[in-house]
mmCIF file of the N, C-alpha and C atoms, coordinates in Angstrom:
data_MODEL
# 
_entry.id   MODEL 
# 
loop_
_atom_site.group_PDB 
_atom_site.id 
_atom_site.type_symbol 
_atom_site.label_atom_id 
_atom_site.label_alt_id 
_atom_site.label_comp_id 
_atom_site.label_asym_id 
_atom_site.label_entity_id 
_atom_site.label_seq_id 
_atom_site.pdbx_PDB_ins_code 
_atom_site.Cartn_x 
_atom_site.Cartn_y 
_atom_site.Cartn_z 
_atom_site.occupancy 
_atom_site.B_iso_or_equiv 
_atom_site.pdbx_formal_charge 
_atom_site.auth_seq_id 
_atom_site.auth_comp_id 
_atom_site.auth_asym_id 
_atom_site.auth_atom_id 
_atom_site.pdbx_PDB_model_num 
ATOM 1   N N  . MET A 1 1  ? 27.188 -33.765 -14.312 1.00 0.00 ? 1  MET A N  1 
ATOM 2   C CA . MET A 1 1  ? 25.881 -33.433 -14.756 1.00 0.00 ? 1  MET A CA 1 
ATOM 3   C C  . MET A 1 1  ? 24.911 -33.187 -13.604 1.00 0.00 ? 1  MET A C  1 
ATOM 4   N N  . LYS A 1 2  ? 25.048 -34.255 -12.659 1.00 0.00 ? 2  LYS A N  1 
ATOM 5   C CA . LYS A 1 2  ? 24.168 -34.087 -11.436 1.00 0.00 ? 2  LYS A CA 1 
ATOM 6   C C  . LYS A 1 2  ? 24.483 -32.865 -10.675 1.00 0.00 ? 2  LYS A C  1 
ATOM 7   N N  . SER A 1 3  ? 25.788 -32.467 -10.460 1.00 0.00 ? 3  SER A N  1 
ATOM 8   C CA . SER A 1 3  ? 26.087 -31.315 -9.791  1.00 0.00 ? 3  SER A CA 1 
ATOM 9   C C  . SER A 1 3  ? 25.497 -30.068 -10.519 1.00 0.00 ? 3  SER A C  1 
ATOM 10  N N  . ASP A 1 4  ? 25.507 -29.998 -11.887 1.00 0.00 ? 4  ASP A N  1 
ATOM 11  C CA . ASP A 1 4  ? 24.965 -28.844 -12.634 1.00 0.00 ? 4  ASP A CA 1 
ATOM 12  C C  . ASP A 1 4  ? 23.472 -28.677 -12.298 1.00 0.00 ? 4  ASP A C  1 
ATOM 13  N N  . SER A 1 5  ? 22.800 -29.739 -12.286 1.00 0.00 ? 5  SER A N  1 
ATOM 14  C CA . SER A 1 5  ? 21.328 -29.745 -11.977 1.00 0.00 ? 5  SER A CA 1 
ATOM 15  C C  . SER A 1 5  ? 21.128 -29.304 -10.526 1.00 0.00 ? 5  SER A C  1 
ATOM 16  N N  . LEU A 1 6  ? 21.881 -29.628 -9.768  1.00 0.00 ? 6  LEU A N  1 
ATOM 17  C CA . LEU A 1 6  ? 21.794 -29.435 -8.204  1.00 0.00 ? 6  LEU A CA 1 
ATOM 18  C C  . LEU A 1 6  ? 22.057 -27.965 -8.037  1.00 0.00 ? 6  LEU A C  1 
ATOM 19  N N  . HIS A 1 7  ? 23.095 -27.333 -8.849  1.00 0.00 ? 7  HIS A N  1 
ATOM 20  C CA . HIS A 1 7  ? 23.426 -25.980 -8.812  1.00 0.00 ? 7  HIS A CA 1 
ATOM 21  C C  . HIS A 1 7  ? 22.169 -25.151 -9.245  1.00 0.00 ? 7  HIS A C  1 
ATOM 22  N N  . SER A 1 8  ? 21.606 -25.502 -10.406 1.00 0.00 ? 8  SER A N  1 
ATOM 23  C CA . SER A 1 8  ? 20.465 -24.711 -11.006 1.00 0.00 ? 8  SER A CA 1 
ATOM 24  C C  . SER A 1 8  ? 19.330 -24.748 -9.918  1.00 0.00 ? 8  SER A C  1 
ATOM 25  N N  . PHE A 1 9  ? 19.133 -26.052 -9.455  1.00 0.00 ? 9  PHE A N  1 
ATOM 26  C CA . PHE A 1 9  ? 18.148 -26.043 -8.404  1.00 0.00 ? 9  PHE A CA 1 
ATOM 27  C C  . PHE A 1 9  ? 18.313 -25.190 -7.143  1.00 0.00 ? 9  PHE A C  1 
ATOM 28  N N  . LEU A 1 10 ? 19.588 -25.031 -6.797  1.00 0.00 ? 10 LEU A N  1 
ATOM 29  C CA . LEU A 1 10 ? 19.826 -24.204 -5.543  1.00 0.00 ? 10 LEU A CA 1 
ATOM 30  C C  . LEU A 1 10 ? 19.563 -22.757 -6.086  1.00 0.00 ? 10 LEU A C  1 
ATOM 31  N N  . MET A 1 11 ? 19.925 -22.439 -7.259  1.00 0.00 ? 11 MET A N  1 
ATOM 32  C CA . MET A 1 11 ? 19.654 -21.031 -7.772  1.00 0.00 ? 11 MET A CA 1 
ATOM 33  C C  . MET A 1 11 ? 18.192 -20.786 -7.744  1.00 0.00 ? 11 MET A C  1 
ATOM 34  N N  . TRP A 1 12 ? 17.548 -21.740 -8.134  1.00 0.00 ? 12 TRP A N  1 
ATOM 35  C CA . TRP A 1 12 ? 16.033 -21.390 -8.306  1.00 0.00 ? 12 TRP A CA 1 
ATOM 36  C C  . TRP A 1 12 ? 15.401 -21.256 -6.817  1.00 0.00 ? 12 TRP A C  1 
ATOM 37  N N  . LYS A 1 13 ? 16.058 -22.195 -5.852  1.00 0.00 ? 13 LYS A N  1 
ATOM 38  C CA . LYS A 1 13 ? 15.398 -22.015 -4.511  1.00 0.00 ? 13 LYS A CA 1 
ATOM 39  C C  . LYS A 1 13 ? 15.799 -20.761 -3.906  1.00 0.00 ? 13 LYS A C  1 
ATOM 40  N N  . SER A 1 14 ? 16.848 -20.099 -4.401  1.00 0.00 ? 14 SER A N  1 
ATOM 41  C CA . SER A 1 14 ? 17.415 -18.992 -3.708  1.00 0.00 ? 14 SER A CA 1 
ATOM 42  C C  . SER A 1 14 ? 16.791 -17.722 -4.102  1.00 0.00 ? 14 SER A C  1 
ATOM 43  N N  . ILE A 1 15 ? 16.211 -17.833 -5.420  1.00 0.00 ? 15 ILE A N  1 
ATOM 44  C CA . ILE A 1 15 ? 15.412 -16.514 -6.025  1.00 0.00 ? 15 ILE A CA 1 
ATOM 45  C C  . ILE A 1 15 ? 14.192 -16.090 -5.010  1.00 0.00 ? 15 ILE A C  1 
ATOM 46  N N  . PRO A 1 16 ? 13.457 -16.925 -4.656  1.00 0.00 ? 16 PRO A N  1 
ATOM 47  C CA . PRO A 1 16 ? 12.260 -16.695 -3.767  1.00 0.00 ? 16 PRO A CA 1 
ATOM 48  C C  . PRO A 1 16 ? 12.769 -16.110 -2.429  1.00 0.00 ? 16 PRO A C  1 
ATOM 49  N N  . ALA A 1 17 ? 13.765 -16.772 -1.965  1.00 0.00 ? 17 ALA A N  1 
ATOM 50  C CA . ALA A 1 17 ? 14.283 -16.383 -0.628  1.00 0.00 ? 17 ALA A CA 1 
ATOM 51  C C  . ALA A 1 17 ? 14.791 -14.887 -0.669  1.00 0.00 ? 17 ALA A C  1 
ATOM 52  N N  . ILE A 1 18 ? 15.522 -14.455 -1.891  1.00 0.00 ? 18 ILE A N  1 
ATOM 53  C CA . ILE A 1 18 ? 15.846 -13.216 -1.909  1.00 0.00 ? 18 ILE A CA 1 
ATOM 54  C C  . ILE A 1 18 ? 14.832 -12.213 -2.188  1.00 0.00 ? 18 ILE A C  1 
ATOM 55  N N  . ILE A 1 19 ? 13.647 -12.525 -2.824  1.00 0.00 ? 19 ILE A N  1 
ATOM 56  C CA . ILE A 1 19 ? 12.532 -11.682 -3.067  1.00 0.00 ? 19 ILE A CA 1 
ATOM 57  C C  . ILE A 1 19 ? 11.882 -11.409 -1.736  1.00 0.00 ? 19 ILE A C  1 
ATOM 58  N N  . ILE A 1 20 ? 11.672 -12.733 -0.982  1.00 0.00 ? 20 ILE A N  1 
ATOM 59  C CA . ILE A 1 20 ? 11.006 -12.593 0.338   1.00 0.00 ? 20 ILE A CA 1 
ATOM 60  C C  . ILE A 1 20 ? 11.871 -11.596 1.285   1.00 0.00 ? 20 ILE A C  1 
ATOM 61  N N  . GLU A 1 21 ? 13.235 -11.874 1.260   1.00 0.00 ? 21 GLU A N  1 
ATOM 62  C CA . GLU A 1 21 ? 14.135 -10.939 2.122   1.00 0.00 ? 21 GLU A CA 1 
ATOM 63  C C  . GLU A 1 21 ? 13.822 -9.520  1.745   1.00 0.00 ? 21 GLU A C  1 
ATOM 64  N N  . LYS A 1 22 ? 13.782 -9.183  0.504   1.00 0.00 ? 22 LYS A N  1 
ATOM 65  C CA . LYS A 1 22 ? 13.519 -7.718  0.084   1.00 0.00 ? 22 LYS A CA 1 
ATOM 66  C C  . LYS A 1 22 ? 12.194 -7.255  0.561   1.00 0.00 ? 22 LYS A C  1 
ATOM 67  N N  . HIS A 1 23 ? 11.285 -8.138  0.402   1.00 0.00 ? 23 HIS A N  1 
ATOM 68  C CA . HIS A 1 23 ? 9.711  -7.698  0.957   1.00 0.00 ? 23 HIS A CA 1 
ATOM 69  C C  . HIS A 1 23 ? 9.722  -7.580  2.393   1.00 0.00 ? 23 HIS A C  1 
ATOM 70  N N  . GLN A 1 24 ? 10.358 -8.381  3.114   1.00 0.00 ? 24 GLN A N  1 
ATOM 71  C CA . GLN A 1 24 ? 10.482 -8.232  4.593   1.00 0.00 ? 24 GLN A CA 1 
ATOM 72  C C  . GLN A 1 24 ? 11.238 -7.027  4.962   1.00 0.00 ? 24 GLN A C  1 
ATOM 73  N N  . ARG A 1 25 ? 12.268 -6.605  4.275   1.00 0.00 ? 25 ARG A N  1 
ATOM 74  C CA . ARG A 1 25 ? 12.846 -5.332  4.649   1.00 0.00 ? 25 ARG A CA 1 
ATOM 75  C C  . ARG A 1 25 ? 12.057 -4.268  4.396   1.00 0.00 ? 25 ARG A C  1 
ATOM 76  N N  . VAL A 1 26 ? 11.327 -4.204  3.211   1.00 0.00 ? 26 VAL A N  1 
ATOM 77  C CA . VAL A 1 26 ? 10.412 -3.093  3.024   1.00 0.00 ? 26 VAL A CA 1 
ATOM 78  C C  . VAL A 1 26 ? 9.302  -3.075  4.012   1.00 0.00 ? 26 VAL A C  1 
ATOM 79  N N  . ILE A 1 27 ? 8.605  -4.125  4.371   1.00 0.00 ? 27 ILE A N  1 
ATOM 80  C CA . ILE A 1 27 ? 7.560  -4.239  5.380   1.00 0.00 ? 27 ILE A CA 1 
ATOM 81  C C  . ILE A 1 27 ? 8.290  -3.752  6.780   1.00 0.00 ? 27 ILE A C  1 
ATOM 82  N N  . PHE A 1 28 ? 9.411  -4.090  7.161   1.00 0.00 ? 28 PHE A N  1 
ATOM 83  C CA . PHE A 1 28 ? 9.994  -3.844  8.281   1.00 0.00 ? 28 PHE A CA 1 
ATOM 84  C C  . PHE A 1 28 ? 10.362 -2.273  8.424   1.00 0.00 ? 28 PHE A C  1 
ATOM 85  N N  . THR A 1 29 ? 10.782 -1.791  7.226   1.00 0.00 ? 29 THR A N  1 
ATOM 86  C CA . THR A 1 29 ? 11.070 -0.290  7.146   1.00 0.00 ? 29 THR A CA 1 
ATOM 87  C C  . THR A 1 29 ? 9.781  0.522   7.302   1.00 0.00 ? 29 THR A C  1 
ATOM 88  N N  . ARG A 1 30 ? 8.713  0.083   6.648   1.00 0.00 ? 30 ARG A N  1 
ATOM 89  C CA . ARG A 1 30 ? 7.387  0.686   6.757   1.00 0.00 ? 30 ARG A CA 1 
ATOM 90  C C  . ARG A 1 30 ? 6.918  0.539   8.131   1.00 0.00 ? 30 ARG A C  1 
ATOM 91  N N  . THR A 1 31 ? 6.913  -0.425  8.861   1.00 0.00 ? 31 THR A N  1 
ATOM 92  C CA . THR A 1 31 ? 6.371  -0.715  10.081  1.00 0.00 ? 31 THR A CA 1 
ATOM 93  C C  . THR A 1 31 ? 7.078  0.193   11.018  1.00 0.00 ? 31 THR A C  1 
ATOM 94  N N  . SER A 1 32 ? 8.428  0.116   10.976  1.00 0.00 ? 32 SER A N  1 
ATOM 95  C CA . SER A 1 32 ? 9.255  0.803   11.977  1.00 0.00 ? 32 SER A CA 1 
ATOM 96  C C  . SER A 1 32 ? 8.948  2.470   11.740  1.00 0.00 ? 32 SER A C  1 
ATOM 97  N N  . PHE A 1 33 ? 8.719  2.779   10.413  1.00 0.00 ? 33 PHE A N  1 
ATOM 98  C CA . PHE A 1 33 ? 8.432  4.176   10.174  1.00 0.00 ? 33 PHE A CA 1 
ATOM 99  C C  . PHE A 1 33 ? 7.093  4.597   10.958  1.00 0.00 ? 33 PHE A C  1 
ATOM 100 N N  . PHE A 1 34 ? 6.099  3.610   10.699  1.00 0.00 ? 34 PHE A N  1 
ATOM 101 C CA . PHE A 1 34 ? 4.796  4.067   11.131  1.00 0.00 ? 34 PHE A CA 1 
ATOM 102 C C  . PHE A 1 34 ? 4.733  3.994   12.807  1.00 0.00 ? 34 PHE A C  1 
ATOM 103 N N  . VAL A 1 35 ? 5.489  3.148   13.316  1.00 0.00 ? 35 VAL A N  1 
ATOM 104 C CA . VAL A 1 35 ? 5.753  3.140   14.795  1.00 0.00 ? 35 VAL A CA 1 
ATOM 105 C C  . VAL A 1 35 ? 6.515  4.434   15.286  1.00 0.00 ? 35 VAL A C  1 
ATOM 106 N N  . MET A 1 36 ? 7.513  4.674   14.717  1.00 0.00 ? 36 MET A N  1 
ATOM 107 C CA . MET A 1 36 ? 8.354  5.815   15.035  1.00 0.00 ? 36 MET A CA 1 
ATOM 108 C C  . MET A 1 36 ? 7.780  7.074   15.011  1.00 0.00 ? 36 MET A C  1 
ATOM 109 N N  . PHE A 1 37 ? 6.937  7.294   13.706  1.00 0.00 ? 37 PHE A N  1 
ATOM 110 C CA . PHE A 1 37 ? 6.542  8.519   13.580  1.00 0.00 ? 37 PHE A CA 1 
ATOM 111 C C  . PHE A 1 37 ? 5.525  9.109   14.651  1.00 0.00 ? 37 PHE A C  1 
ATOM 112 N N  . PRO A 1 38 ? 4.463  8.443   15.096  1.00 0.00 ? 38 PRO A N  1 
ATOM 113 C CA . PRO A 1 38 ? 3.738  8.921   16.376  1.00 0.00 ? 38 PRO A CA 1 
ATOM 114 C C  . PRO A 1 38 ? 4.563  9.238   17.458  1.00 0.00 ? 38 PRO A C  1 
ATOM 115 N N  . LEU A 1 39 ? 5.593  8.350   17.618  1.00 0.00 ? 39 LEU A N  1 
ATOM 116 C CA . LEU A 1 39 ? 6.192  8.529   18.928  1.00 0.00 ? 39 LEU A CA 1 
ATOM 117 C C  . LEU A 1 39 ? 7.199  9.827   18.801  1.00 0.00 ? 39 LEU A C  1 
ATOM 118 N N  . VAL A 1 40 ? 7.748  10.118  17.427  1.00 0.00 ? 40 VAL A N  1 
ATOM 119 C CA . VAL A 1 40 ? 8.569  11.474  17.192  1.00 0.00 ? 40 VAL A CA 1 
ATOM 120 C C  . VAL A 1 40 ? 7.358  12.600  17.435  1.00 0.00 ? 40 VAL A C  1 
ATOM 121 N N  . GLU A 1 41 ? 6.258  12.478  16.879  1.00 0.00 ? 41 GLU A N  1 
ATOM 122 C CA . GLU A 1 41 ? 5.275  13.602  16.941  1.00 0.00 ? 41 GLU A CA 1 
ATOM 123 C C  . GLU A 1 41 ? 4.924  13.786  18.363  1.00 0.00 ? 41 GLU A C  1 
ATOM 124 N N  . SER A 1 42 ? 4.641  12.718  19.145  1.00 0.00 ? 42 SER A N  1 
ATOM 125 C CA . SER A 1 42 ? 4.256  12.891  20.555  1.00 0.00 ? 42 SER A CA 1 
ATOM 126 C C  . SER A 1 42 ? 5.310  13.628  21.307  1.00 0.00 ? 42 SER A C  1 
ATOM 127 N N  . VAL A 1 43 ? 6.564  13.231  21.021  1.00 0.00 ? 43 VAL A N  1 
ATOM 128 C CA . VAL A 1 43 ? 7.689  13.810  21.650  1.00 0.00 ? 43 VAL A CA 1 
ATOM 129 C C  . VAL A 1 43 ? 7.761  15.261  21.481  1.00 0.00 ? 43 VAL A C  1 
ATOM 130 N N  . ASN A 1 44 ? 7.574  15.640  20.059  1.00 0.00 ? 44 ASN A N  1 
ATOM 131 C CA . ASN A 1 44 ? 7.671  17.015  19.577  1.00 0.00 ? 44 ASN A CA 1 
ATOM 132 C C  . ASN A 1 44 ? 6.512  17.815  20.268  1.00 0.00 ? 44 ASN A C  1 
ATOM 133 N N  . HIS A 1 45 ? 5.466  17.136  20.377  1.00 0.00 ? 45 HIS A N  1 
ATOM 134 C CA . HIS A 1 45 ? 4.293  18.014  21.012  1.00 0.00 ? 45 HIS A CA 1 
ATOM 135 C C  . HIS A 1 45 ? 4.528  18.231  22.472  1.00 0.00 ? 45 HIS A C  1 
ATOM 136 N N  . GLU A 1 46 ? 5.029  17.247  23.161  1.00 0.00 ? 46 GLU A N  1 
ATOM 137 C CA . GLU A 1 46 ? 5.347  17.447  24.637  1.00 0.00 ? 46 GLU A CA 1 
ATOM 138 C C  . GLU A 1 46 ? 6.402  18.595  24.751  1.00 0.00 ? 46 GLU A C  1 
ATOM 139 N N  . HIS A 1 47 ? 7.408  18.497  23.836  1.00 0.00 ? 47 HIS A N  1 
ATOM 140 C CA . HIS A 1 47 ? 8.534  19.387  23.856  1.00 0.00 ? 47 HIS A CA 1 
ATOM 141 C C  . HIS A 1 47 ? 8.097  20.855  23.707  1.00 0.00 ? 47 HIS A C  1 
ATOM 142 N N  . LYS A 1 48 ? 7.193  20.993  22.761  1.00 0.00 ? 48 LYS A N  1 
ATOM 143 C CA . LYS A 1 48 ? 6.675  22.315  22.387  1.00 0.00 ? 48 LYS A CA 1 
ATOM 144 C C  . LYS A 1 48 ? 5.702  22.790  23.643  1.00 0.00 ? 48 LYS A C  1 
ATOM 145 N N  . ASN A 1 49 ? 4.906  21.925  24.253  1.00 0.00 ? 49 ASN A N  1 
ATOM 146 C CA . ASN A 1 49 ? 4.272  22.233  25.507  1.00 0.00 ? 49 ASN A CA 1 
ATOM 147 C C  . ASN A 1 49 ? 5.076  22.514  26.620  1.00 0.00 ? 49 ASN A C  1 
ATOM 148 N N  . GLY A 1 50 ? 6.298  21.900  26.661  1.00 0.00 ? 50 GLY A N  1 
ATOM 149 C CA . GLY A 1 50 ? 7.263  22.190  28.008  1.00 0.00 ? 50 GLY A CA 1 
ATOM 150 C C  . GLY A 1 50 ? 7.755  23.495  27.865  1.00 0.00 ? 50 GLY A C  1 
ATOM 151 N N  . THR A 1 51 ? 7.977  23.997  26.679  1.00 0.00 ? 51 THR A N  1 
ATOM 152 C CA . THR A 1 51 ? 8.742  25.363  26.534  1.00 0.00 ? 51 THR A CA 1 
ATOM 153 C C  . THR A 1 51 ? 7.747  26.505  26.930  1.00 0.00 ? 51 THR A C  1 
# 
């Protein structure tokens, strides 16, 4: 009985961790996109000016 309650407790603890992990992944993807997009734009701009 004790191990069963411990198992359910671990399950409940892991749910927020999974949600946070997904949110962090989304935030990281958006951040990397917002960081990469201006870099790509500036590189494209310099490339057009160079030709």
